[in-house]
N, C-alpha and C positions, 0 to 999 in steps of 0.2 A: 134833083140835090130825094135823096131821102129822106122822109120825114125821121125825126127825131122828140117831134116831144109830141107827152098821151095831152087828151082831153084836158087832165085836170089842169097839168103847168101849162096850157094855156091860157083857158083859165084867174086862176093865175097873175100872170106876166094882164092878159085885158082887166082887172080890176087895177091893178097895180096900176099903169097906162090913166086909168083915169083918173082912181086919187094923186097921184104925178099932177096930174093937169087942172086939175077942180085946184090946186095946193097953185098951185103957181099963176094962177088967174085971181084965185079971189084976194092974190094981192101975202095969202098965209105966208110963206117962202118966195123969198125973194133976192136976188143980186144979184151970187157964183153958183151956191147951191142949189138954186130956185132953179138957173139955164140948165147943170148938171141933171137936178130931177127931173124933166122935162126933154134931154135930148136920153135919157134914160131911156123913160115913159113913151119916148119917138121908137127906141130899138124894140121897145117890150111889144108894144104894138102891131111892131112889122116884122119879130117872128114868132109874132100868134100865127101872125095871119096866112104866111105861107108856113108856117107846123114844122117847119128847120131853122135850129138853131145853133152857126159856128163854131162857139166856144167848144159846147158837149160833145163832138164831132174831136177835136183836139183832147177832155176830157175820158172818151169814150163813154158819152152817158146818156143812156138813148133810153125814160118816160114816157117813149110810146107802147100802143100793150105787145105780145109776139104776137102773132099771127100764126093760127096753126092746120099745119096740115089736116087734111082727111081723110 
């Protein structure tokens, strides 16, 4: 897998996953919406940790910085 996520993208996803988890576990959001947010947060966290998003590959998006050859 080639990395396709930049540092800012990864940081935003990690922050969102923490917010989603806090909202769910404090009971602010519950039911089906809470479970969807919790699942989305898990996906965001997993993709952030491996720096690869399969959806980005299908859409042709790459937020990872371009490496320049000297």
